[in-house]
VOGU-3710 file (C-alpha; in Angstrom, 3 decimals, decimal comma):
1> mttktgrprg> 136,037/81,095/120,451  132,141/82,056/119,893  130,947/85,474/118,107  127,705/86,987/119,051  124,858/86,521/117,148  121,716/88,478/117,276  118,574/89,240/115,678  120,184/91,799/112,855  118,397/95,384/112,716  116,374/96,750/110,142
11> rprsfdagaa> 114,449/94,977/107,538  115,309/90,979/107,580  117,136/89,288/104,467  113,761/87,807/103,537  111,869/91,107/103,087  110,615/91,702/100,000  109,310/95,096/99,555  106,788/94,312/96,338  105,279/91,627/98,091  104,599/94,211/100,798
21> latgkrlfha> 102,983/96,383/98,997  100,848/93,839/97,554  100,003/92,582/101,123  99,455/96,602/102,336  97,169/96,657/99,174  94,908/93,886/100,076  94,463/94,883/103,326  94,330/98,804/102,708  91,365/98,023/99,796  89,230/95,931/101,768
31> qgydavgiaa> 89,087/97,659/105,034  89,912/100,936/104,396  93,235/102,789/105,795  91,947/103,839/109,283  91,063/100,399/110,114  94,251/98,815/109,801  96,717/99,391/112,173  100,202/98,602/112,158  100,164/95,562/114,561  97,844/94,046/111,625
41> vtsalginpp> 100,193/95,111/108,758  103,405/94,000/110,328  101,451/90,588/111,545  100,759/90,665/107,628  103,810/91,486/106,317  105,898/89,001/108,932  107,965/91,459/110,188  108,647/93,600/113,647  107,560/97,088/113,747  110,749/98,534/114,013
51> sfyaafgska> 111,553/96,747/110,816  108,625/98,271/109,425  109,271/101,634/110,163  113,137/101,523/108,905  111,409/100,429/105,456  108,321/102,832/104,971  108,986/105,472/107,842  105,355/105,420/108,472  102,069/103,948/108,176  100,692/106,728/105,761
61> gffaqvltry> 104,473/106,320/103,992  103,439/102,867/103,393  99,999/103,663/102,258  101,481/106,253/99,755  103,691/103,511/98,369  100,662/101,159/98,540  98,619/103,741/96,443  101,215/104,238/93,953  101,165/100,644/93,337  97,544/100,312/93,275
71> tgeagvplda> 97,054/102,963/90,570  99,569/101,844/88,302  98,192/97,751/88,542  94,307/98,258/89,570  93,179/101,908/88,891  91,127/102,983/85,742  93,356/103,075/83,094  93,289/106,653/81,962  96,117/107,071/79,778  94,723/103,989/77,573
81> lldadqpvaq> 90,312/105,175/77,831  91,358/108,944/77,215  91,559/108,117/73,302  91,751/111,494/71,427  90,534/109,863/68,535  87,268/109,116/70,211  84,407/111,272/71,071  84,965/113,070/74,248  81,469/111,931/75,970  82,524/108,503/74,590
91> altavlldaa> 85,737/108,127/76,360  84,661/109,795/79,580  81,423/106,925/79,339  84,288/104,024/78,847  86,074/105,762/81,764  83,017/105,531/84,154  82,146/102,050/82,887  85,385/100,808/83,473  85,235/102,045/86,743  81,869/100,735/87,494
101> rrytadpear> 83,051/97,492/86,409  86,470/97,609/88,054  84,917/98,592/91,929  82,961/95,894/92,076  84,886/92,994/90,998  86,820/91,998/93,724  83,548/91,255/96,355  86,786/91,541/99,317  88,023/94,669/98,261  85,141/97,172/96,118
111> gcmvleglgc> 85,067/100,661/95,609  88,479/103,128/94,500  91,226/102,773/97,195  92,359/106,284/96,175  88,812/107,518/96,692  88,160/106,242/99,832  91,518/107,476/100,923  90,279/110,977/100,878  88,536/110,547/103,849  90,944/109,257/106,102
121> ddpdarcaaa> 91,973/110,625/109,433  95,418/110,929/109,081  96,271/113,934/107,200  99,424/112,530/105,382  97,685/109,522/104,063  94,744/111,959/102,701  97,510/114,084/101,196  98,646/111,094/99,128  95,509/110,175/98,004  94,571/113,445/97,142
131> ahhqaaeeai> 97,592/113,857/94,786  96,710/111,036/92,761  93,150/112,046/92,697  94,189/115,488/91,757  96,509/113,864/88,739  93,616/111,675/87,705  91,018/115,141/87,771  94,077/116,953/85,731  94,381/114,031/82,712  90,410/114,326/82,483
141> rrfvaqrhpe> 90,458/118,319/82,558  93,199/118,030/80,258  91,222/116,043/78,052  88,267/117,503/77,874  90,203/121,285/77,279  91,403/120,090/74,221  87,956/120,011/72,472  85,625/121,714/74,905  87,427/124,486/76,683  84,448/126,160/77,750
151> qaervvdlva> 83,118/123,245/79,598  86,436/121,508/81,360  85,185/122,220/84,516  81,796/121,282/84,800  82,695/118,145/82,876  85,488/117,157/85,459  83,128/117,710/87,911  80,563/115,395/86,637  83,074/112,930/85,904  84,529/112,939/89,586
161> ttmaglsara> 81,373/113,669/91,716  80,112/110,187/89,874  83,280/108,189/90,419  83,227/109,056/94,057  79,383/107,683/94,014  80,433/104,537/92,505  83,242/103,877/94,628  80,761/104,895/97,893  77,852/102,766/96,240  80,267/99,539/95,823
171> rqgvsaqrlv> 81,467/99,844/99,198  78,340/99,854/100,031  77,451/96,287/98,356  75,629/97,605/94,990  75,888/95,087/92,210  77,723/95,934/88,933  74,775/95,456/86,791  73,232/99,021/88,984  76,366/100,793/88,863  77,043/100,665/85,007
181> avarlagdai> 73,286/101,654/84,718  74,164/104,815/86,806  77,609/105,270/84,405  75,684/104,966/81,515  73,319/107,818/82,875  75,932/110,030/83,762  77,372/109,558/80,016  74,581/110,699/78,654  74,460/112,964/80,668  78,229/114,461/79,781
191> aqllgataqr> 76,932/113,934/75,900  73,821/116,173/76,581  76,336/118,792/78,395  78,444/118,677/75,299  75,293/119,007/72,906  76,348/118,530/68,850  80,140/118,945/69,373  80,731/115,926/71,569  80,863/113,873/68,337  83,496/116,014/66,633
//
């Protein structure tokens, strides 16, 4: 008696979602969302398209999960850097310096995946990136508003614009040294904007 055997449907038994997300992080960070096709993703993961869609639903759905992993592992650690015991300008300068160094640390994956994801052609991918971006902006806004509520929006705009510029310039190959210098200049601008109260 023989039994019918065939390729099981869905994800293979050896499928490792964590490893898949790590692979996706490398692909999307190095090449950008729009440049990475489904064929490249499934080839890198070693699975077929039906298995990929069964596991993640869509390329944008996969990207959303990758972004969550990226922000937890490689994103600027706002929770640690926004220290309530430090002057606001000093803490925000630390955020910008961390970003400048982090965005240039890996020559094969420069910039910020979240910030670069805001320009994706796919609206679902843009929405996933925007959710992380907005959460970061809100964390900074709350931090500044605790001591400088009247300047919170202006400071958030300055920090967000500087970080976007740091990411874009990192992608262009600008050195860490130059971006660190920009981060320090932006930190000086924040301190000046907040005035004497920055040291409270």
